[in-house]
C-alpha positions, -999 to +999 in steps of 0.1 A: -520+652+030-509+616+029-482+624+004-469+652+028-469+628+057-451+601+037-425+626+026-418+636+062-413+599+073-378+587+078-384+555+058-402+556+024-428+530+018-452+525-011-488+528+003-521+529-016-535+556+006-568+557-014-574+521-005-566+528+032-590+557+032-618+536+016-613+508+041-614+532+070-648+544+059-661+509+065-655+513+103-674+534+128-655+557+152-657+530+179-645+503+155-616+525+145-607+529+182-608+491+186-587+486+155-561+511+168-559+491+200-553+459+181-526+474+159-508+485+190-503+448+199-476+447+173-451+464+197-444+443+228-435+468+255-449+455+288-470+484+300-485+489+265-496+453+264-510+453+299-530+485+293-543+472+259-555+440+275-571+458+304-588+483+281-602+456+258-614+437+288-634+467+300-648+474+266-658+438+258-678+436+290-704+458+272-726+444+244-723+474+222-685+473+223-684+435+216-703+442+183-677+469+174-649+444+180-659+421+151-646+440+121-613+451+137-607+414+147-613+403+112-587+428+100-563+415+127-568+379+115-559+390+079-526+404+093-520+381+122-486+369+108-472+403+117-481+398+154-466+375+181-486+344+191-493+358+225-514+386+210-538+360+195-538+340+228-549+372+246-576+381+221-590+345+220-591+345+258-610+377+259-635+363+233-639+332+254-645+354+285-671+378+271-688+366+239-720+345+242-725+316+218-752+336+201-729+365+195-702+342+181-725+327+155-746+358+147-715+377+136-697+348+119-669+353+144-667+315+148-659+312+111-632+339+113-616+320+142-618+287+125-602+301+094-568+301+111-571+266+125-549+247+129-519+269+138-484+260+149-492+269+185-509+243+206-523+268+231-538+289+204-554+257+189-568+247+224-585+281+228-600+279+193-614+245+201-626+258+234-645+287+218-659+269+188-666+235+202-643+218+176-632+184+188-596+176+195-581+152+169-548+136+182-529+104+177-512+086+206-475+090+208-454+077+237-440+107+256-402+104+262-380+128+281-352+138+256-331+160+278-305+139+296-294+165+322-258+166+311-254+203+303-244+223+333-254+256+316-289+243+308-292+229+343-283+263+358-308+279+334-335+255+345-331+266+381-334+302+371-366+295+352-382+275+380-377+306+402-388+330+375-421+316+361-446+297+382-458+279+351-425+262+346-425+248+381-461+235+376-451+217+344-422+201+362-445+189+390-467+172+363-439+154+346-431+175+316-396+175+303-387+210+314-350+204+305-360+202+268-381+234+271-352+253+288-327+240+262-348+251+232-357+285+248-320+291+257-309+283+221-335+307+206-329+337+229-291+334+225-294+330+187-277+358+168-307+365+146-331+367+175-309+391+194-305+413+163-342+413+156-351+424+191-321+446+201-333+478+185-368+473+199-362+464+235-327+475+244-324+509+259-289+523+251-291+553+275-294+530+306-279+498+291-309+477+301-337+457+284-370+474+284-396+452+301-413+434+273-435+405+262-413+390+235-393+366+257-425+356+274-439+348+240-409+328+230-408+309+263-445+301+260-440+288+224-415+262+236-436+253+266-466+247+244-446+225+220-434+203+248-469+202+264-484+191+231-461+161+230-469+154+267-507+155+261-503+132+231-491+106+255-525+105+272-547+100+241-572+072+250-568+079+288-602+083+305-591+117+319-576+129+287-599+160+283-592+171+319-554+167+314-555+187+281-575+215+298-553+216+329-520+218+310-532+245+286-548+266+313-514+265+331-498+279+299-524+306+293-516+319+328-537+340+351-547+368+326-574+379+349-547+387+375-527+406+349-557+428+341-566+434+377-530+441+386-528+467+358-561+483+370-545+487+404-517+511+393-515+544+412-488+572+416-462+562+442-476+569+477-461+600+493-463+586+528-438+558+520-402+568+527-377+566+500-356+533+500-323+551+508-339+564+541-350+529+553-331+504+574-341+471+590-365+479+619-394+467+641-419+494+649-454+500+663-483+503+639-497+538+640-535+542+637-549+562+608-580+559+585-562+535+561-535+513+576-508+496+555-506+459+562-476+454+539-457+470+511-428+460+488-405+482+468-376+476+444-352+504+437-327+502+409-302+522+429-273+519+405-292+526+373-277+557+357-278+573+322-248+564+300-234+541+326-224+512+304-224+486+331-252+461+324-246+442+356-249+472+379-278+486+360-299+456+369-288+456+406-316+466+430-324+474+466-356+458+479-377+469+508-402+444+524-424+457+552-454+440+568-473+436+601-470+405+622-483+393+656-452+379+672-424+388+696-397+372+675-373+397+659-360+376+630-391+378+609-397+380+571-431+395+571-445+377+541-459+342+535-453+326+501-483+321+478-483+287+461-474+284+424-509+272+418-524+305+431-550+322+409-565+356+417-594+354+441-583+320+455-583+336+489-621+339+486-624+302+488-605+296+520-623+289+553-611+300+587-618+292+623-609+318+649-591+293+671-567+283+643-557+318+631-531+325+658-509+296+648-495+316+619-485+351+632-483+367+597-512+382+576-499+387+541-489+362+514-471+372+483-458+358+449-429+382+451-397+371+433-365+384+450-343+376+421-356+390+388-354+374+354-342+402+331-360+385+302-393+373+316-407+406+327-442+405+313-461+386+341-460+407+373-450+390+406-458+417+432-492+407+446-498+411+483-528+389+495-544+389+529-547+353+542-580+337+530-589+323+563-588+357+579-608+372+551-634+345+556-638+352+593-641+390+586-666+384+558-645+401+531-644+392+494-616+402+471-626+415+436-616+439+409-641+468+409-627+482+376-603+505+395-581+478+409-581+449+434-602+456+465-618+439+494-656+443+499-672+437+533-707+422+540-725+455+533-706+462+501-681+488+514-645+488+501-623+480+532-592+466+515-571+482+487-543+467+468-522+491+447-490+491+428-468+517+412-439+522+387-417+553+386-398+556+353-371+579+340-385+610+322-361+610+292-389+612+266-365+620+238-346+587+242-376+565+250-363+560+286-398+567+300-402+530+296-373+522+319-384+520+356-361+529+384-386+521+412-415+497+414-436+487+443-470+475+457-490+478+489-521+465+506-541+486+530-571+481+551-596+505+569-588+511+605-620+493+616-608+461+598-574+464+613-589+467+648-609+435+641-578+417+629-560+426+661-589+413+681-586+379+663-549+377+674-557+391+709-528+415+707-513+446+689-492+441+657-457+451+650-444+463+617-413+444+604-392+460+577-363+444+558-338+460+534-321+436+509-295+441+482-296+420+450 
């Protein structure tokens, strides 16, 4: 059978199938499923990665599945050079999140993790130390900014990256030489070898666009990690060294919990939302129904067509932003901006006083990026968050119930729902099912909650809708 399969493959490789069969017998059916998930991390298409991370997170929450993770992870470690660094960062983060100290030592998982230490990635090494308790050994080196700001192309690129990735802005605020990061990242992604290695994997020829992927995120993270390592070495001997090392690396790791919860929130596109071409700027009343939309966002790649070899137009988009507000002003953008430091569930830690709520007439804050980065497409920026002070007054806590981001009231009922969607082309034969032509997100509340919000503002809300072209 294996010989027949090999004969039918387009490329001929020498495999010892008997060895493969014997090794497969060492794994249970659940372990084989785990192993299959880990092998899929070799291909960095965005949705594949997000679903794998989400699936592993759900499985590792249960003790019996954590046990079944050990052998597949050992196999992964043996072949880790075939994977991108970010795959190991994700797996280590999941181990840190779910495995107890006893489980780490009982199954010699600690030894497997330590077997790859040190690596050439500072963030990976930080996670390994974090999991195993290994002490950080560093030598002091004075930190010096090496980028002189004299390259206009790099300066322009810096501004794009600040707007594209919150981590980059946070590193700038802490004094890291982001110019050196941008320069090295730019040199690698424009390098001929890099482009040739990635082109066949992530470039869709039918629609002349890059498939959303994790590769550029991984490359960018590598260069950020190198610069951060140099930055941290400048604090060796500082009384707050450990806190600085932790803060900087946690910034780089990013909010993986949000990536998981965001993925869990995926639904089909709601049928009650009008298509973007039917929408214009407007101010309307909010109509009462069982679930009321507080805000939604949608991006429509309106010029994306098959075999249209115009890369610029194929990345153009129409954006719809719609949200409720409690104001008589007409020139209103109905979304507040989430801070770069925002982490999922931060709104649960805000405190509100009824008398202060009316000073800000808007309800929803978002991390939405109007201008997309065609390379850094892994980390979603489409979250719609109800203001924490309002949630506090209403007694609602935001959580991920396994089926997406929701708000739970004081009696445990779901009264808030966040959801997102992605509509892709259906050209299965060309792989274009990975190319989206419409993406969006929405936050809804139950009617009883909406009525309570209106009482807090002592008036009815209006729905403000904007249509933008990018």
